[in-house]
C-alpha positions in Angstrom: 37.2 -84.7 -10.0 33.8 -85.2 -11.7 33.1 -82.5 -14.2 29.5 -81.3 -14.6 27.9 -81.2 -18.0 27.0 -77.8 -19.4 24.4 -76.6 -21.8 27.1 -76.4 -24.4 27.8 -80.2 -23.9 24.1 -81.0 -24.4 23.9 -78.8 -27.6 27.1 -80.4 -29.0 25.9 -84.0 -28.5 22.3 -83.2 -29.7 23.7 -81.5 -32.8 21.8 -78.2 -32.1 22.6 -74.7 -31.0 22.7 -73.7 -27.3 19.7 -71.4 -28.0 17.7 -74.4 -29.2 18.5 -76.3 -26.0 17.5 -73.4 -23.9 14.2 -73.0 -25.8 13.5 -76.7 -25.4 13.9 -76.6 -21.7 11.7 -73.5 -21.5 8.9 -75.1 -23.6 8.9 -72.7 -26.5 6.3 -73.6 -29.1 8.7 -73.2 -32.0 10.7 -76.3 -30.9 9.2 -79.6 -32.3 8.3 -82.3 -29.8 10.8 -84.6 -31.6 13.7 -82.2 -31.1 12.6 -81.5 -27.5 12.6 -85.2 -26.6 16.0 -85.7 -28.2 17.5 -82.9 -26.2 15.9 -84.1 -22.9 17.3 -87.6 -23.6 20.8 -86.2 -24.2 20.5 -84.1 -21.0 19.5 -87.2 -19.0 22.4 -89.2 -20.4 24.8 -86.4 -19.5 23.1 -85.9 -16.1 22.7 -82.2 -17.0 20.3 -80.1 -14.9 19.5 -76.6 -16.1 20.3 -73.6 -13.9 17.0 -72.5 -12.4 18.1 -68.9 -12.1 19.3 -68.8 -15.7 16.0 -70.6 -16.7 14.0 -67.8 -15.0 16.0 -65.1 -16.8 15.6 -66.7 -20.2 12.0 -67.8 -19.9 9.1 -65.7 -21.1 7.3 -66.8 -17.9 8.8 -65.4 -14.8 9.0 -68.3 -12.3 10.3 -66.6 -9.2 7.8 -65.6 -6.4 9.2 -63.1 -4.0 8.1 -63.1 -0.3 9.0 -59.5 0.8 8.8 -59.0 4.5 9.1 -55.5 6.0 9.9 -54.6 9.6 10.9 -58.1 10.8 14.0 -56.7 12.4 11.8 -54.6 14.7 10.0 -57.7 16.0 10.8 -59.6 19.1 12.3 -63.1 19.2 9.1 -64.1 21.1 6.9 -63.5 18.1 9.4 -64.2 15.3 7.7 -67.7 15.1 4.8 -65.9 13.4 7.0 -64.9 10.4 8.5 -68.4 10.3 5.1 -70.0 10.1 4.1 -67.7 7.3 7.4 -68.6 5.4 6.5 -72.3 5.9 3.0 -71.8 4.6 4.2 -70.0 1.5 6.9 -72.6 0.8 4.4 -75.5 1.2 2.1 -74.0 -1.4 4.9 -73.2 -3.9 7.1 -76.3 -3.7 4.8 -78.5 -5.8 4.6 -76.0 -8.6 7.1 -74.8 -11.1 7.8 -71.6 -9.2 10.8 -70.8 -7.1 10.6 -68.9 -3.8 12.9 -66.1 -2.9 12.7 -64.4 0.5 13.7 -60.8 1.0 13.8 -58.9 4.3 13.5 -55.1 4.0 12.7 -52.0 6.0 11.2 -48.6 5.2 14.7 -47.0 4.5 15.6 -49.7 2.0 12.3 -49.1 0.3 13.2 -45.5 -0.2 16.5 -46.3 -1.8 15.0 -48.6 -4.5 11.5 -48.6 -5.9 9.2 -51.6 -5.6 9.2 -52.1 -9.4 12.9 -51.8 -9.7 13.5 -54.2 -6.8 11.3 -56.8 -8.6 12.7 -56.3 -12.0 16.3 -56.7 -10.9 15.5 -60.1 -9.4 13.2 -61.2 -12.2 10.3 -61.6 -9.7 7.1 -62.5 -11.5 4.8 -62.0 -8.4 5.2 -60.9 -4.8 3.7 -61.6 -1.4 4.1 -58.5 0.8 4.0 -58.9 4.6 4.4 -56.2 7.2 3.7 -53.3 4.9 2.4 -50.1 6.5 0.2 -47.4 4.9 3.2 -44.9 5.1 5.6 -47.3 3.4 7.0 -46.3 0.0 6.1 -49.7 -1.4 2.5 -49.4 -0.4 2.2 -46.1 -2.3 3.7 -47.7 -5.4 1.5 -50.7 -5.5 -1.4 -49.0 -7.3 0.8 -48.0 -10.2 2.6 -51.3 -10.9 1.6 -54.2 -13.1 3.3 -56.9 -10.9 0.9 -59.5 -9.5 0.9 -59.1 -5.7 -0.9 -60.5 -2.6 -0.9 -58.5 0.6 -1.0 -60.3 4.0 -3.1 -58.4 6.6 -3.7 -55.5 4.3 -6.6 -54.6 2.0 -6.6 -51.9 -0.7 -9.9 -50.1 -1.1 -9.2 -49.6 -4.8 -10.1 -52.6 -7.1 -6.8 -53.5 -8.8 -7.0 -56.7 -10.8 -3.4 -57.8 -10.1 -3.5 -57.2 -6.3 -5.2 -59.6 -3.8 -5.1 -59.9 0.0 -5.2 -62.6 2.6 -6.1 -62.0 6.3 -8.4 -63.0 9.1 -11.5 -60.8 9.7 -9.6 -58.5 12.1 -12.6 -56.3 12.7 -14.8 -59.2 13.8 -12.0 -60.9 15.9 -11.3 -57.7 17.7 -15.0 -57.0 18.3 -15.5 -60.5 19.7 -12.6 -60.4 22.2 -13.7 -57.0 23.3 -17.3 -58.2 23.8 -15.9 -61.1 25.9 -14.3 -58.5 28.2 -17.5 -56.3 28.2 -19.6 -59.3 29.0 -17.6 -59.8 32.2 -18.9 -56.4 33.3 -15.6 -54.5 32.6 -16.2 -50.8 31.8 -13.0 -49.1 32.6 -11.0 -50.5 29.7 -7.8 -49.3 28.1 -6.7 -50.4 24.6 -3.0 -51.2 23.9 -3.0 -50.5 20.1 0.0 -51.1 17.8 1.2 -48.6 15.1 -1.1 -45.9 13.9 0.0 -46.5 10.3 -0.6 -50.3 10.4 -3.7 -51.4 8.6 -4.5 -54.2 11.1 -4.3 -51.7 13.9 -7.0 -49.6 12.4 -9.1 -52.7 11.7 -8.9 -53.9 15.3 -9.7 -50.4 16.6 -12.8 -50.4 14.5 -13.8 -53.8 16.0 -13.3 -52.4 19.5 -15.4 -49.4 18.7 -18.2 -51.6 17.3 -18.2 -53.7 20.5 -18.3 -50.6 22.7 -21.2 -49.1 20.6 -23.1 -52.4 21.0 -23.0 -52.0 24.7 -24.0 -48.3 24.6 -20.4 -47.2 25.4 -17.9 -44.9 23.8 -14.2 -45.5 23.5 -12.3 -42.4 24.6 -9.1 -41.4 22.8 -7.2 -41.0 26.1 -7.7 -44.7 26.8 -6.0 -45.7 23.5 -2.3 -46.3 24.0 0.1 -47.1 21.2 2.7 -49.8 22.0 4.0 -50.0 18.4 3.5 -53.8 18.5 6.6 -54.0 20.8 6.9 -55.4 24.3 9.0 -52.6 25.8 7.0 -49.8 24.3 3.8 -51.4 25.6 5.4 -51.8 29.0 6.4 -48.1 29.1 3.0 -46.9 27.9 1.1 -49.0 30.5 3.4 -47.9 33.3 2.7 -44.2 32.5 -1.0 -44.8 32.1 -1.3 -46.6 35.5 0.2 -43.6 37.2 -3.1 -41.7 36.6 -5.7 -44.4 35.7 -6.9 -47.6 37.2 -8.5 -49.7 34.4 -10.1 -53.1 35.2 -9.1 -54.5 31.8 -6.5 -53.8 29.1 -7.1 -55.1 25.6 -3.8 -55.5 23.6 -3.6 -55.9 19.8 -0.7 -58.4 20.0 0.5 -61.0 22.5 3.9 -59.4 22.7 2.3 -56.1 23.8 0.2 -58.0 26.3 3.3 -59.4 27.9 4.7 -55.8 28.3 1.3 -54.7 29.7 1.4 -57.5 32.3 4.9 -56.6 33.4 3.9 -53.0 34.1 0.7 -54.1 35.9 2.7 -56.4 38.2 5.3 -53.8 38.9 2.5 -51.4 39.9 1.6 -53.9 42.7 -1.5 -55.1 40.9 -2.7 -58.7 40.3 -3.8 -60.3 37.0 -6.7 -60.9 36.6 -7.9 -60.0 40.2 -7.2 -56.2 39.7 -6.7 -55.9 35.9 -7.7 -58.4 33.2 -5.6 -58.6 30.1 -6.1 -60.0 26.5 -3.8 -60.4 23.6 -3.9 -61.2 19.9 -2.1 -63.9 17.8 -1.8 -66.8 20.3 2.0 -67.1 20.1 3.3 -70.2 22.0 4.5 -68.3 25.0 1.0 -67.1 25.9 0.1 -70.6 27.2 2.9 -70.4 29.7 2.7 -66.8 31.0 1.5 -66.2 34.6 -1.5 -66.2 34.1 -1.9 -67.7 30.6 -3.3 -65.1 28.3 -6.8 -65.0 26.7 -6.1 -64.2 23.1 -7.1 -64.5 19.4 -5.6 -67.4 17.6 -4.3 -66.8 14.1 -3.1 -69.6 11.8 0.0 -68.0 10.4 0.9 -71.1 8.4 -2.5 -71.0 6.7 -2.1 -67.2 6.0 1.1 -67.9 4.2 -0.2 -70.9 2.3 -3.3 -69.1 1.2 -1.3 -66.1 0.1 0.9 -68.2 -2.1 -2.0 -70.1 -3.6 -3.9 -66.8 -4.2 -0.9 -65.2 -5.9 -0.5 -68.2 -8.2 -4.1 -67.8 -9.2 -3.6 -64.2 -10.0 -0.4 -64.8 -12.0 -2.1 -67.6 -14.0 -5.3 -65.6 -14.6 -7.5 -68.0 -12.4 -8.4 -65.7 -9.5 -12.1 -65.5 -8.9 -11.9 -62.9 -6.1 -9.4 -60.5 -4.6 -9.8 -61.4 -0.9 -9.2 -64.6 1.0 -10.3 -64.8 4.6 -8.7 -67.3 7.0 -10.4 -68.6 10.1 -9.5 -67.5 13.6 -10.4 -68.6 17.1 -10.9 -67.0 20.5 -8.7 -68.8 23.1 -10.0 -68.2 26.7 -7.5 -68.6 29.5 -7.0 -67.2 32.9 -6.1 -63.6 32.3 -9.7 -62.3 32.2 -11.9 -62.4 35.3 -15.6 -61.3 35.6 -16.4 -58.4 37.9 
């Protein structure tokens, strides 16, 4: 069996201590270039590769970036592709650098058991990307008081905190534009399938809807705002109850998954889409192109959201960040689920 060389083997052949070898690999300034080159040459001869985890723990510079995603277990298989695209984007931006990526899936209960700072310290995380965090999450409340570099996806802190950045599309503008599209088709009896009240993007998108209504001289009534929790089944149930007493000509959903639940309830009520009720979504997940009818929606580039989040975090960690907010482009995709009146 082939035995792997250890740091002890390198130190012995190079005639130095294990500590000197470790410091050479971590680029400490107190190690001369001559000694460093000698150690690297011996390591190459012995085919020795330093343990990256150990290197992170011994290095003054924390090299691990943590992608912490909350609430992913609540999501549907249909929209899990969004999270995968974010993961791919983050990894793409990190792989060419000296950083290592660690992915952690958590929920609100796990956040209560262990503080954000403690979670990061135990894993030697030098910076984090937080996805799926809500305003009522424990980690959100802790962010202001920590000194760990962080980038939030789809979340913006009003406080100016130097170590915290954010990446998102312009949710207010995107929601306003898709609402205007519906209003321009002469729809006035409109219901809104919102997500979770505590979700930042939910409030941003509601603001966009209200702006569109105001531009047309209309007011959005609270009774026409339904909360589907960004879940297909919840949106289906809320729509089903709403249709028992109301007959909207359009329903604007804040996610494609909820739009699918909305469409199911509309069809079960014996109504046609878009002849009786027009429907819009948000995200442009792959299935929306193949629903009957295909869904008009807002296209988000989740890969780019992840990539920009990782690049922005590296800028913050390295003291190169020029701003705290990065805005990614979006696009309105018009399909057959909206009909003019």
